[in-house]
DRENDO-1510 file (C-alpha; in Angstrom, 1 decimal, always signed):
<recs>
REC; n; res; u; v; w
REC; 1; UNK; -5.2; +0.2; +19.7 .
REC; 2; UNK; -6.3; -3.6; +19.7 .
REC; 3; UNK; -5.3; -5.2; +23.2 .
REC; 4; UNK; -5.7; -8.8; +24.0 .
REC; 5; UNK; -8.5; -9.3; +26.5 .
REC; 6; UNK; -8.2; -12.9; +27.5 .
REC; 7; UNK; -4.8; -13.8; +28.9 .
REC; 8; UNK; -2.2; -15.4; +26.5 .
REC; 9; UNK; -2.4; -18.8; +28.1 .
REC; 10; UNK; -6.0; -19.1; +27.1 .
REC; 11; UNK; -5.6; -17.8; +23.6 .
REC; 12; UNK; -2.9; -20.2; +23.0 .
REC; 13; UNK; -4.3; -23.2; +24.7 .
REC; 14; UNK; -7.7; -22.5; +22.7 .
REC; 15; UNK; -6.3; -23.5; +19.4 .
REC; 16; UNK; -8.1; -26.9; +19.8 .
REC; 17; UNK; -9.5; -29.6; +17.4 .
REC; 18; UNK; -12.8; -29.9; +19.3 .
REC; 19; UNK; -14.1; -28.7; +22.7 .
REC; 20; UNK; -15.4; -32.0; +24.1 .
REC; 21; UNK; -18.7; -30.5; +25.1 .
REC; 22; UNK; -22.1; -31.8; +24.3 .
REC; 23; UNK; -24.0; -30.0; +21.9 .
REC; 24; UNK; -27.1; -29.1; +23.9 .
REC; 25; UNK; -29.0; -26.0; +25.3 .
REC; 26; UNK; -29.1; -24.5; +22.0 .
REC; 27; UNK; -25.4; -24.3; +21.6 .
REC; 28; UNK; -23.9; -25.0; +18.1 .
REC; 29; UNK; -20.5; -26.1; +17.3 .
REC; 30; UNK; -18.3; -24.2; +14.9 .
REC; 31; UNK; -14.6; -24.9; +14.1 .
REC; 32; UNK; -13.8; -26.3; +17.4 .
REC; 33; UNK; -15.7; -24.0; +19.7 .
REC; 34; UNK; -19.5; -24.0; +21.0 .
REC; 35; UNK; -21.4; -20.9; +20.7 .
REC; 36; UNK; -24.9; -19.7; +21.6 .
REC; 37; UNK; -26.6; -16.6; +20.1 .
REC; 38; UNK; -28.5; -15.1; +23.1 .
REC; 39; UNK; -29.7; -12.0; +21.3 .
REC; 40; UNK; -30.0; -11.9; +17.7 .
REC; 41; UNK; -30.6; -8.4; +16.2 .
REC; 42; UNK; -31.5; -8.2; +12.5 .
REC; 43; UNK; -28.8; -6.6; +10.3 .
REC; 44; UNK; -25.6; -7.4; +8.3 .
REC; 45; UNK; -23.1; -10.0; +9.9 .
REC; 46; UNK; -19.7; -9.0; +10.6 .
REC; 47; UNK; -17.1; -9.7; +7.6 .
REC; 48; UNK; -13.5; -10.9; +7.7 .
REC; 49; UNK; -11.7; -7.3; +7.6 .
REC; 50; UNK; -14.1; -5.3; +9.7 .
REC; 51; UNK; -13.5; -3.4; +12.8 .
REC; 52; UNK; -15.5; -4.6; +15.7 .
REC; 53; UNK; -15.9; -2.6; +19.2 .
REC; 54; UNK; -17.2; -5.2; +21.7 .
REC; 55; UNK; -17.5; -6.2; +25.3 .
REC; 56; UNK; -16.3; -9.5; +26.6 .
REC; 57; UNK; -16.1; -11.2; +29.9 .
REC; 58; UNK; -14.1; -14.6; +30.2 .
REC; 59; UNK; -14.5; -16.9; +33.1 .
REC; 60; UNK; -13.6; -20.4; +34.3 .
REC; 61; UNK; -15.6; -21.4; +37.2 .
REC; 62; UNK; -16.2; -18.1; +39.3 .
REC; 63; UNK; -12.8; -16.7; +38.3 .
REC; 64; UNK; -12.5; -13.8; +35.9 .
REC; 65; UNK; -10.1; -14.5; +33.4 .
REC; 66; UNK; -10.8; -11.0; +31.4 .
REC; 67; UNK; -13.1; -8.2; +31.3 .
REC; 68; UNK; -13.0; -5.9; +28.8 .
REC; 69; UNK; -14.7; -3.0; +30.5 .
REC; 70; UNK; -12.5; -3.0; +33.4 .
REC; 71; UNK; -9.6; -3.4; +31.5 .
REC; 72; UNK; -10.5; -0.7; +28.9 .
REC; 73; UNK; -11.7; +1.8; +31.5 .
REC; 74; UNK; -15.2; +1.3; +30.7 .
REC; 75; UNK; -14.6; +1.4; +27.0 .
REC; 76; UNK; -15.2; -1.6; +24.5 .
REC; 77; UNK; -12.3; -3.5; +23.1 .
REC; 78; UNK; -11.4; -2.9; +19.5 .
REC; 79; UNK; -10.4; -5.8; +17.1 .
REC; 80; UNK; -10.0; -6.2; +13.5 .
REC; 81; UNK; -11.8; -9.5; +12.4 .
REC; 82; UNK; -9.3; -11.8; +10.9 .
REC; 83; UNK; -9.9; -15.1; +9.0 .
REC; 84; UNK; -9.7; -17.9; +11.2 .
REC; 85; UNK; -7.4; -20.7; +10.0 .
REC; 86; UNK; -7.0; -22.8; +13.2 .
REC; 87; UNK; -9.8; -24.8; +15.2 .
REC; 88; UNK; -10.8; -23.6; +18.5 .
REC; 89; UNK; -10.5; -19.8; +17.9 .
REC; 90; UNK; -13.3; -17.9; +19.7 .
REC; 91; UNK; -13.3; -15.0; +17.3 .
REC; 92; UNK; -14.6; -17.2; +14.6 .
REC; 93; UNK; -18.0; -16.6; +16.3 .
REC; 94; UNK; -18.0; -12.9; +15.1 .
REC; 95; UNK; -18.9; -13.4; +11.5 .
REC; 96; UNK; -22.3; -15.1; +13.2 .
REC; 97; UNK; -22.9; -11.8; +14.7 .
REC; 98; UNK; -24.3; -8.3; +14.0 .
REC; 99; UNK; -24.5; -5.0; +15.7 .
REC; 100; UNK; -26.2; -5.3; +19.1 .
REC; 101; UNK; -26.0; -9.3; +19.1 .
REC; 102; UNK; -24.6; -11.0; +22.1 .
REC; 103; UNK; -23.5; -14.7; +22.5 .
REC; 104; UNK; -21.8; -17.1; +24.8 .
REC; 105; UNK; -18.9; -19.1; +23.7 .
REC; 106; UNK; -17.4; -22.1; +25.5 .
REC; 107; UNK; -14.2; -23.9; +25.5 .
REC; 108; UNK; -13.4; -27.1; +27.3 .
REC; 109; UNK; -10.4; -27.2; +29.5 .
REC; 110; UNK; -10.3; -31.1; +29.1 .
REC; 111; UNK; -9.2; -30.6; +25.3 .
REC; 112; UNK; -6.8; -27.6; +26.4 .
REC; 113; UNK; -5.0; -29.7; +28.9 .
REC; 114; UNK; -4.8; -32.5; +26.0 .
REC; 115; UNK; -3.3; -30.3; +23.8 .
REC; 116; UNK; -0.8; -28.9; +26.4 .
REC; 117; UNK; +2.9; -29.8; +26.2 .
REC; 118; UNK; +3.6; -33.0; +28.3 .
REC; 119; UNK; +6.3; -30.8; +30.2 .
REC; 120; UNK; +4.0; -27.9; +31.1 .
REC; 121; UNK; +4.2; -26.9; +34.6 .
REC; 122; UNK; +2.5; -24.4; +37.0 .
REC; 123; UNK; -0.8; -24.4; +35.3 .
REC; 124; UNK; -3.4; -22.0; +36.6 .
REC; 125; UNK; -5.8; -23.2; +39.1 .
REC; 126; UNK; -8.8; -22.9; +36.8 .
REC; 127; UNK; -7.3; -25.1; +34.2 .
REC; 128; UNK; -8.3; -28.4; +35.4 .
REC; 129; UNK; -10.3; -31.3; +34.2 .
REC; 130; UNK; -14.3; -31.2; +33.7 .
REC; 131; UNK; -14.0; -26.9; +33.7 .
REC; 132; UNK; -14.6; -24.9; +30.8 .
REC; 133; UNK; -14.0; -21.1; +29.6 .
REC; 134; UNK; -17.1; -19.3; +29.3 .
REC; 135; UNK; -17.1; -16.2; +27.4 .
REC; 136; UNK; -19.9; -13.7; +27.2 .
REC; 137; UNK; -19.7; -11.4; +24.1 .
REC; 138; UNK; -21.5; -8.5; +23.1 .
REC; 139; UNK; -21.0; -6.5; +19.9 .
REC; 140; UNK; -21.2; -2.7; +20.1 .
REC; 141; UNK; -20.3; -1.5; +16.5 .
REC; 142; UNK; -19.0; -2.8; +13.3 .
REC; 143; UNK; -17.1; -0.6; +10.7 .
REC; 144; UNK; -15.6; -1.4; +7.5 .
REC; 145; UNK; -11.5; -0.9; +7.7 .
REC; 146; UNK; -12.1; +2.3; +5.3 .
REC; 147; UNK; -14.7; +3.9; +7.5 .
REC; 148; UNK; -12.7; +3.1; +10.7 .
REC; 149; UNK; -9.7; +4.6; +9.1 .
REC; 150; UNK; -11.9; +7.9; +8.0 .
REC; 151; UNK; -13.2; +8.1; +11.5 .
REC; 152; UNK; -9.7; +8.0; +13.1 .
REC; 153; UNK; -8.5; +10.5; +10.7 .
REC; 154; UNK; -11.2; +12.5; +11.7 .
REC; 155; UNK; -10.8; +12.4; +15.3 .
REC; 156; UNK; -7.0; +13.0; +14.8 .
REC; 157; UNK; -7.7; +16.1; +13.0 .
REC; 158; UNK; -10.2; +17.3; +15.8 .
REC; 159; UNK; -7.6; +16.8; +18.2 .
REC; 160; UNK; -4.9; +18.6; +16.3 .
REC; 161; UNK; -7.5; +21.6; +16.2 .
REC; 162; UNK; -8.5; +21.1; +19.9 .
REC; 163; UNK; -4.7; +21.3; +20.9 .
REC; 164; UNK; -4.2; +24.3; +18.6 .
REC; 165; UNK; -6.7; +26.4; +20.0 .
REC; 166; UNK; -5.7; +25.1; +23.7 .
REC; 167; UNK; -2.1; +26.3; +22.7 .
REC; 168; UNK; -3.2; +29.7; +21.3 .
REC; 169; UNK; -5.0; +30.5; +24.6 .
REC; 170; UNK; -2.0; +29.2; +26.7 .
REC; 171; UNK; +0.8; +30.9; +24.8 .
REC; 172; UNK; +0.5; +34.4; +26.3 .
REC; 173; UNK; +0.4; +32.7; +29.4 .
REC; 174; UNK; +3.4; +31.1; +29.2 .
REC; 175; UNK; +5.1; +34.1; +27.4 .
REC; 176; UNK; +4.4; +36.1; +30.6 .
REC; 177; UNK; +6.1; +33.7; +32.9 .
REC; 178; UNK; +8.9; +33.3; +30.6 .
REC; 179; UNK; +9.7; +36.9; +30.4 .
REC; 180; UNK; +9.1; +37.1; +34.0 .
REC; 181; UNK; +11.9; +34.3; +34.4 .
REC; 182; UNK; +14.3; +36.0; +32.1 .
REC; 183; UNK; +14.0; +39.4; +34.3 .
REC; 184; UNK; +14.3; +37.4; +37.3 .
REC; 185; UNK; +17.4; +35.5; +36.0 .
REC; 186; UNK; +19.1; +38.5; +34.0 .
REC; 187; UNK; +18.7; +36.2; +30.9 .
REC; 188; UNK; +18.8; +37.8; +27.5 .
REC; 189; UNK; +17.1; +35.6; +25.1 .
REC; 190; UNK; +16.1; +35.7; +21.6 .
REC; 191; UNK; +12.6; +34.7; +20.5 .
REC; 192; UNK; +11.1; +33.2; +17.3 .
REC; 193; UNK; +7.9; +33.7; +15.6 .
REC; 194; UNK; +6.5; +30.4; +17.1 .
REC; 195; UNK; +7.2; +32.0; +20.5 .
REC; 196; UNK; +10.1; +29.8; +21.2 .
REC; 197; UNK; +13.0; +31.5; +23.3 .
REC; 198; UNK; +16.8; +30.6; +23.1 .
REC; 199; UNK; +20.2; +31.6; +24.0 .
REC; 200; UNK; +23.4; +30.3; +22.5 .
REC; 201; UNK; +26.7; +29.9; +24.6 .
REC; 202; UNK; +28.7; +28.5; +21.7 .
REC; 203; UNK; +27.9; +29.3; +18.2 .
REC; 204; UNK; +29.7; +26.4; +16.5 .
REC; 205; UNK; +30.7; +26.3; +12.9 .
REC; 206; UNK; +29.2; +25.7; +9.4 .
REC; 207; UNK; +25.8; +26.2; +8.2 .
REC; 208; UNK; +22.7; +26.1; +10.3 .
REC; 209; UNK; +21.2; +22.7; +10.7 .
REC; 210; UNK; +18.8; +22.0; +8.0 .
REC; 211; UNK; +15.8; +20.1; +7.7 .
REC; 212; UNK; +16.1; +16.2; +6.8 .
REC; 213; UNK; +19.6; +16.4; +8.4 .
REC; 214; UNK; +20.4; +14.1; +10.8 .
REC; 215; UNK; +21.9; +15.3; +14.2 .
REC; 216; UNK; +23.7; +13.8; +17.3 .
REC; 217; UNK; +22.6; +15.9; +20.4 .
REC; 218; UNK; +23.7; +15.9; +24.4 .
REC; 219; UNK; +20.8; +17.3; +26.1 .
REC; 220; UNK; +19.2; +17.7; +29.5 .
REC; 221; UNK; +15.7; +18.7; +30.2 .
REC; 222; UNK; +14.4; +20.7; +33.2 .
REC; 223; UNK; +11.0; +22.3; +34.1 .
REC; 224; UNK; +11.0; +26.2; +34.6 .
REC; 225; UNK; +11.4; +25.4; +38.2 .
REC; 226; UNK; +14.7; +23.7; +37.5 .
REC; 227; UNK; +13.9; +20.1; +38.2 .
REC; 228; UNK; +15.9; +18.0; +35.5 .
REC; 229; UNK; +13.6; +15.3; +34.1 .
REC; 230; UNK; +15.8; +13.7; +31.4 .
REC; 231; UNK; +19.2; +13.6; +30.2 .
REC; 232; UNK; +22.0; +11.7; +28.2 .
REC; 233; UNK; +24.7; +13.8; +30.0 .
REC; 234; UNK; +23.8; +12.9; +33.7 .
REC; 235; UNK; +23.1; +9.4; +34.1 .
REC; 236; UNK; +21.5; +9.8; +37.4 .
REC; 237; UNK; +18.6; +11.6; +35.3 .
REC; 238; UNK; +16.1; +9.6; +32.9 .
REC; 239; UNK; +17.5; +6.5; +31.3 .
REC; 240; UNK; +19.3; +7.2; +28.4 .
REC; 241; UNK; +23.0; +6.9; +29.6 .
REC; 242; UNK; +25.6; +9.1; +27.9 .
REC; 243; UNK; +24.9; +8.2; +24.2 .
REC; 244; UNK; +24.1; +11.5; +22.1 .
REC; 245; UNK; +20.5; +11.4; +20.9 .
REC; 246; UNK; +20.3; +10.8; +17.0 .
REC; 247; UNK; +17.4; +12.2; +15.1 .
REC; 248; UNK; +16.3; +13.5; +11.7 .
REC; 249; UNK; +15.6; +17.4; +12.0 .
REC; 250; UNK; +12.1; +18.6; +10.7 .
REC; 251; UNK; +10.4; +15.1; +10.7 .
REC; 252; UNK; +8.2; +15.5; +13.6 .
REC; 253; UNK; +10.5; +13.0; +15.6 .
REC; 254; UNK; +11.1; +15.7; +18.6 .
REC; 255; UNK; +8.6; +17.8; +20.4 .
REC; 256; UNK; +7.9; +20.8; +18.2 .
REC; 257; UNK; +10.4; +23.3; +20.2 .
REC; 258; UNK; +13.2; +21.0; +20.2 .
REC; 259; UNK; +12.8; +20.4; +16.6 .
REC; 260; UNK; +12.5; +24.2; +15.9 .
REC; 261; UNK; +15.5; +24.8; +18.2 .
REC; 262; UNK; +18.0; +22.6; +16.7 .
REC; 263; UNK; +17.2; +24.3; +13.4 .
REC; 264; UNK; +18.8; +27.5; +14.7 .
REC; 265; UNK; +22.1; +26.0; +15.6 .
REC; 266; UNK; +25.2; +24.5; +14.1 .
REC; 267; UNK; +27.5; +21.7; +14.6 .
REC; 268; UNK; +29.4; +22.4; +17.9 .
REC; 269; UNK; +26.8; +24.6; +19.2 .
REC; 270; UNK; +25.7; +24.9; +22.9 .
REC; 271; UNK; +22.5; +26.5; +23.3 .
REC; 272; UNK; +19.3; +26.6; +26.0 .
REC; 273; UNK; +16.0; +26.4; +24.5 .
REC; 274; UNK; +12.9; +27.8; +26.7 .
REC; 275; UNK; +9.8; +25.9; +25.5 .
REC; 276; UNK; +6.3; +27.5; +26.0 .
REC; 277; UNK; +4.2; +24.2; +26.5 .
REC; 278; UNK; +2.4; +24.4; +23.2 .
REC; 279; UNK; +6.0; +23.8; +21.8 .
REC; 280; UNK; +6.6; +21.0; +24.6 .
REC; 281; UNK; +4.0; +18.6; +25.6 .
REC; 282; UNK; +1.0; +21.0; +25.9 .
REC; 283; UNK; -2.0; +20.0; +27.7 .
REC; 284; UNK; -1.4; +16.4; +28.1 .
REC; 285; UNK; +2.1; +16.7; +29.8 .
REC; 286; UNK; +4.6; +13.7; +29.8 .
REC; 287; UNK; +4.8; +11.9; +33.3 .
REC; 288; UNK; +5.1; +12.8; +36.8 .
REC; 289; UNK; +7.4; +15.6; +36.4 .
REC; 290; UNK; +6.1; +17.2; +33.3 .
REC; 291; UNK; +2.5; +18.2; +34.2 .
REC; 292; UNK; +0.0; +19.6; +31.8 .
REC; 293; UNK; +1.0; +23.1; +30.3 .
REC; 294; UNK; +4.8; +22.8; +31.8 .
REC; 295; UNK; +7.2; +25.4; +30.3 .
REC; 296; UNK; +10.4; +23.3; +29.6 .
REC; 297; UNK; +14.2; +24.5; +29.3 .
REC; 298; UNK; +16.6; +22.2; +27.2 .
REC; 299; UNK; +20.2; +22.7; +27.5 .
REC; 300; UNK; +21.5; +21.1; +24.2 .
REC; 301; UNK; +24.8; +20.5; +22.3 .
REC; 302; UNK; +25.0; +19.5; +18.7 .
REC; 303; UNK; +27.9; +17.1; +18.6 .
REC; 304; UNK; +27.5; +15.9; +14.9 .
REC; 305; UNK; +25.7; +16.8; +11.9 .
REC; 306; UNK; +25.0; +14.6; +8.7 .
REC; 307; UNK; +23.0; +14.6; +5.6 .
REC; 308; UNK; +21.9; +11.1; +5.1 .
REC; 309; UNK; +20.3; +10.4; +1.6 .
REC; 310; UNK; +17.3; +8.5; +1.8 .
REC; 311; UNK; +17.1; +5.0; +0.1 .
REC; 312; UNK; +15.1; +4.8; -3.1 .
REC; 313; UNK; +11.8; +3.0; -2.9 .
REC; 314; UNK; +12.1; -0.7; -3.5 .
REC; 315; UNK; +15.9; -0.8; -2.7 .
REC; 316; UNK; +16.7; -4.1; -1.0 .
REC; 317; UNK; +18.5; -3.9; +2.2 .
REC; 318; UNK; +22.3; -4.8; +2.4 .
REC; 319; UNK; +22.9; -8.4; +2.9 .
REC; 320; UNK; +24.3; -9.6; +6.0 .
</recs>
């Protein structure tokens, strides 16, 4: 994810026509900023469209305005290099750098103040005449967009493979816990090939919900210990009110166990789905109430089922 490293106020105010700084000390002027290359490593310069990993620290006086290492948990920031159309954007210096290079960029607060709206109030204390924003920038890596996409796809595939392996290991552990839970509570649940368990309290009517159909559903999610963590039935739980949840079945919009379980039901069905953790949130969990490898229970009611045709590609949206 591309994150903003320097506060919005700086980025906005830095769209200036010139810095008002003297061109000395090895600094060069470039589209309204002044920069100095501190470390110049031989190599191909960054191109517009490249994906850059970089470390950046921005200061005014002794005040740190942004530090990518702290904001990114020790990891570099990531940004796609865009063509700079406006004067005074510090990112323009990217095209002067290569992997391993570092630079200093200076932006004048005087010019920033000059370009501020006259009614601007409550300016930060560092934004005052005579000050400069000093940006220390170092380039960690550079990739083309195609290479970056391939790397991300490979990373996602590896994460999927790791999650699958972890799920296969966890599934028998969860199944044993669920069978103990059913025995203790005298529950006769049916099991699917995936490991999902379910009971149906009201069968509903009509055909089973099919992939691609849109369902409206009331639900309450609980842990195996009975703690409710989300609901659109009980307004004291979660934040969804009482509006039924609407989603398209079989499109990966829901966690796997819910998506599969809804496909076993009909319009009007009321059921309870018992999800082993690989069919829920797996090893990552979901918030303070749903830890890693949590078995979940969902009480669901299908209030409506619709078949909504997809719009043809290129079809214009209806006019307002």
